[in-house]
C-alpha positions as CSV (number, residue, x, y, z in Angstrom):
1,X,154.0,119.3,-111.8
2,X,151.5,119.4,-114.9
3,X,152.3,120.5,-118.4
4,X,148.8,122.6,-119.1
5,X,149.5,124.0,-122.1
6,X,146.4,124.7,-122.9
7,X,142.6,125.2,-121.4
8,X,141.0,122.0,-120.4
9,X,137.7,120.7,-118.9
10,X,133.9,120.7,-120.2
11,X,131.2,123.6,-119.3
12,X,131.0,122.0,-115.9
13,X,134.2,122.4,-115.1
14,X,137.4,123.6,-116.7
15,X,141.2,124.8,-116.6
16,X,141.7,127.9,-118.3
17,X,144.3,130.0,-116.8
18,X,146.3,130.4,-113.5
19,X,145.8,132.0,-110.6
20,X,148.3,134.2,-108.1
21,X,148.4,136.8,-105.4
22,X,150.1,140.1,-105.9
23,X,149.7,141.9,-102.5
24,X,147.2,140.4,-99.1
25,X,144.5,142.4,-97.7
26,X,143.0,146.1,-96.4
27,X,141.9,144.7,-93.3
28,X,145.3,142.7,-92.4
29,X,146.6,145.8,-93.0
30,X,149.0,143.8,-96.5
31,X,147.4,145.1,-99.5
32,X,150.6,147.1,-101.1
33,X,149.8,150.6,-101.4
34,X,152.5,153.4,-102.0
35,X,151.8,155.7,-99.3
36,X,151.4,154.0,-94.9
37,X,148.3,152.8,-93.6
38,X,146.6,156.2,-92.1
39,X,145.6,153.4,-88.7
40,X,149.4,151.9,-89.2
41,X,151.8,154.0,-90.5
42,X,154.7,152.2,-89.8
43,X,153.5,149.5,-92.6
44,X,152.5,150.0,-96.7
45,X,151.4,146.6,-96.8
46,X,153.4,143.4,-98.1
47,X,153.9,142.4,-101.5
48,X,152.9,138.2,-101.5
49,X,155.5,136.1,-101.5
50,X,155.4,135.5,-105.9
51,X,156.6,138.7,-106.0
52,X,159.4,137.7,-104.8
53,X,162.7,138.0,-105.4
54,X,162.4,140.8,-108.4
55,X,161.3,139.4,-111.5
56,X,159.6,136.3,-110.1
57,X,155.8,137.2,-111.2
58,X,157.0,138.7,-114.1
59,X,158.3,135.4,-115.2
60,X,155.4,133.4,-113.8
61,X,152.9,135.5,-116.3
62,X,155.5,135.6,-118.8
63,X,155.6,131.5,-118.8
64,X,152.3,131.6,-117.9
65,X,151.0,133.8,-121.1
66,X,153.8,131.4,-123.6
67,X,151.8,128.4,-122.5
68,X,148.5,129.7,-124.4
69,X,146.3,130.3,-120.3
70,X,144.9,133.0,-119.3
71,X,146.9,135.0,-116.4
72,X,144.4,135.7,-113.0
73,X,146.0,137.7,-110.2
74,X,144.5,139.0,-107.2
75,X,145.5,142.7,-106.4
76,X,144.5,144.7,-103.5
77,X,146.2,147.7,-103.3
78,X,147.7,150.9,-105.4
79,X,150.7,150.2,-105.6
80,X,150.1,146.1,-106.2
81,X,147.7,147.0,-109.2
82,X,150.3,149.8,-110.8
83,X,153.0,146.4,-110.3
84,X,150.7,144.3,-112.2
85,X,149.3,146.4,-115.2
86,X,153.4,147.3,-115.2
87,X,153.9,143.3,-116.0
88,X,151.0,142.7,-117.5
89,X,152.2,145.5,-120.4
90,X,155.5,144.3,-120.7
91,X,154.7,140.6,-121.3
92,X,152.6,141.9,-123.6
93,X,155.0,144.1,-125.6
94,X,157.5,141.7,-125.7
95,X,155.7,138.1,-126.7
96,X,153.4,140.1,-129.2
97,X,149.9,140.9,-129.5
98,X,146.8,138.4,-129.2
99,X,143.4,137.9,-127.4
100,X,144.6,137.4,-124.0
101,X,142.6,139.0,-122.1
102,X,144.4,139.3,-118.2
103,X,142.8,139.8,-115.3
104,X,143.1,141.4,-112.3
105,X,140.9,139.6,-109.4
106,X,139.6,142.8,-107.1
107,X,140.5,145.6,-108.5
108,X,140.1,147.4,-104.8
109,X,142.3,150.2,-104.5
110,X,143.8,152.4,-108.0
111,X,145.3,155.4,-108.3
112,X,143.1,157.5,-110.9
113,X,145.5,157.4,-113.0
114,X,146.2,153.5,-113.4
115,X,141.8,153.4,-114.1
116,X,142.9,154.7,-117.8
117,X,145.3,151.4,-118.7
118,X,142.5,148.8,-117.8
119,X,140.8,150.0,-120.7
120,X,143.8,151.1,-122.6
121,X,145.4,147.5,-122.4
122,X,142.2,145.5,-122.4
123,X,142.8,143.9,-118.6
124,X,139.4,142.4,-116.9
125,X,138.7,144.3,-113.7
126,X,137.2,141.5,-112.1
127,X,135.5,142.8,-109.2
128,X,133.2,141.5,-106.0
129,X,130.9,144.8,-105.4
130,X,129.4,143.4,-102.3
131,X,133.3,143.8,-100.7
132,X,132.0,147.7,-101.5
133,X,129.3,148.1,-99.0
134,X,131.3,145.8,-96.1
135,X,134.4,148.0,-96.7
136,X,132.8,150.9,-97.0
137,X,132.1,151.1,-93.4
138,X,135.9,151.7,-92.4
139,X,138.3,151.9,-95.5
140,X,138.7,155.8,-94.9
141,X,140.1,155.3,-91.5
142,X,142.7,153.2,-93.2
143,X,143.6,155.3,-96.2
144,X,142.1,157.9,-95.9
145,X,139.1,159.4,-97.6
146,X,141.7,160.8,-100.7
147,X,143.0,157.4,-101.4
148,X,139.5,155.9,-100.7
149,X,138.5,157.7,-104.4
150,X,139.7,155.4,-106.4
151,X,138.3,152.2,-104.7
152,X,135.9,149.7,-106.6
153,X,135.7,152.7,-108.9
154,X,133.2,151.1,-111.5
155,X,132.2,153.7,-112.6
156,X,135.2,155.4,-113.9
157,X,136.3,151.9,-115.3
158,X,133.6,151.4,-117.2
159,X,133.5,155.5,-118.5
160,X,137.7,154.7,-119.0
161,X,136.5,151.5,-121.6
162,X,137.0,149.0,-119.1
163,X,135.3,145.4,-118.9
164,X,133.8,144.8,-115.4
165,X,133.1,140.3,-114.7
166,X,131.4,140.6,-111.2
167,X,131.8,137.6,-109.0
168,X,130.6,137.6,-105.3
169,X,134.1,136.4,-104.2
170,X,132.4,133.6,-101.8
171,X,132.9,131.9,-99.4
172,X,134.1,135.4,-98.0
173,X,131.4,137.6,-99.0
174,X,127.5,136.4,-99.7
175,X,127.3,133.6,-102.6
176,X,123.8,135.9,-103.4
177,X,124.4,138.4,-106.8
178,X,121.2,140.2,-106.1
179,X,123.7,141.2,-103.2
180,X,126.2,142.2,-105.4
181,X,123.8,144.1,-107.8
182,X,122.6,146.1,-105.3
183,X,125.9,147.3,-103.6
184,X,126.7,148.2,-107.0
185,X,123.7,150.3,-108.2
186,X,123.2,152.2,-104.5
187,X,126.9,151.8,-102.8
188,X,124.7,152.0,-99.7
189,X,127.3,151.0,-97.1
190,X,125.7,148.0,-93.8
191,X,125.8,150.4,-91.2
192,X,123.3,153.0,-93.1
193,X,125.4,155.9,-92.7
194,X,125.9,156.1,-96.5
195,X,121.9,156.2,-97.4
196,X,122.8,158.2,-100.9
197,X,126.2,155.7,-101.5
198,X,130.0,155.6,-100.7
199,X,131.7,157.3,-103.1
200,X,128.1,157.8,-105.2
201,X,129.9,159.2,-108.6
202,X,131.5,155.2,-108.5
203,X,127.9,153.8,-108.8
204,X,126.5,152.3,-111.9
205,X,123.2,151.1,-113.3
206,X,121.0,148.3,-112.5
207,X,122.2,146.9,-115.9
208,X,125.2,147.3,-116.3
209,X,126.1,145.5,-112.9
210,X,123.6,143.2,-114.4
211,X,126.1,142.9,-117.7
212,X,129.0,142.8,-115.3
213,X,127.7,139.1,-113.8
214,X,126.8,138.2,-116.8
215,X,128.3,138.9,-120.0
216,X,131.1,140.1,-118.2
217,X,131.9,137.0,-116.6
218,X,131.6,134.6,-119.4
219,X,133.7,137.2,-121.7
220,X,136.4,136.9,-118.7
221,X,137.0,133.6,-119.4
222,X,136.2,133.4,-122.9
223,X,133.0,131.7,-122.9
224,X,130.8,134.7,-124.0
225,X,129.8,132.8,-126.9
226,X,127.9,130.1,-125.3
227,X,126.0,131.9,-121.7
228,X,126.9,135.1,-120.6
229,X,122.7,136.2,-122.0
230,X,119.7,135.2,-123.1
231,X,120.4,133.9,-126.4
232,X,119.3,131.0,-128.8
233,X,122.0,128.4,-129.3
234,X,123.6,129.3,-125.6
235,X,123.3,127.5,-122.2
236,X,119.9,127.8,-121.4
237,X,121.4,129.0,-117.4
238,X,119.0,131.3,-115.8
239,X,116.8,132.4,-113.1
240,X,113.5,134.1,-112.7
241,X,112.6,136.5,-109.9
242,X,109.7,137.9,-108.3
243,X,110.2,141.3,-109.8
244,X,111.6,143.1,-112.0
245,X,114.9,144.5,-110.9
246,X,115.1,147.0,-114.0
247,X,112.2,148.8,-112.7
248,X,111.9,149.2,-109.0
249,X,114.3,151.1,-107.1
250,X,117.5,149.8,-106.9
251,X,117.4,149.6,-103.3
252,X,114.6,146.9,-102.9
253,X,117.4,144.7,-105.0
254,X,118.5,142.9,-102.2
255,X,114.6,141.6,-101.4
256,X,114.1,140.2,-104.5
257,X,113.6,136.4,-104.4
258,X,114.1,133.8,-107.0
259,X,111.6,131.5,-107.6
260,X,112.9,129.5,-110.3
261,X,116.7,128.5,-111.6
262,X,117.0,126.6,-114.8
263,X,120.4,125.1,-115.3
264,X,120.9,123.7,-118.8
265,X,117.9,123.9,-119.6
266,X,116.4,122.1,-116.9
267,X,114.7,123.6,-113.9
268,X,116.4,122.6,-110.8
269,X,114.6,125.2,-108.6
270,X,111.4,126.1,-107.7
271,X,109.9,128.2,-105.4
272,X,106.6,126.4,-103.2
273,X,104.1,129.0,-102.8
274,X,103.2,129.0,-99.2
């Protein structure tokens, strides 16, 4: 094993934390829920191996935190998220106050009473909004409409003080972040059956979605001082689009095209005129 006790690397590639899994996925009925699946009532999902034996995940989180590394753990089902929040709370209480920025990767299905714990405990919700418009075609058949109310709860998470950090989850989902911004702002499912949005009360604004993809993601990796906003002195990593996504109808955002990409102040891509 490698005795890593602090973040290391460069602006291009950096090891800053450890990733683990607390459950599986909704599609495979392995995401861990409190109640049985609607379409597979014999199961409530499966916890990841790291959750066995009892206390193993807690000990791993404690050890990683003691080493000064950030912890980021995959959790899809409501029980997996609840259990992980409890572990984070216990570690923070026992090991003392510091800026640790615990993350939950996906934070996909949450009980309404657990949503407020993200803001209260300063746990970052690292989410991938494209999944919302994909899963929204069939998720209610799997978990029912009542549980679905806490699915991809972007609006309520923000309103209760949570930090959102958006990503794409490529290669499971498309790499283009414009699709994710479109998904977060419209929640229009891919089958066209939810033109006003699936669980529309959880839509957020385009500005909020862009912030989650930029500043939120930088904050989630302790990098907000060097990137995440277009500010003098920060890394000049940005794109130029052919449309102003803050002014057009959000339903048109997925059609926007990148005309230029700038990395570290250098133009690395430019759309050629026809």
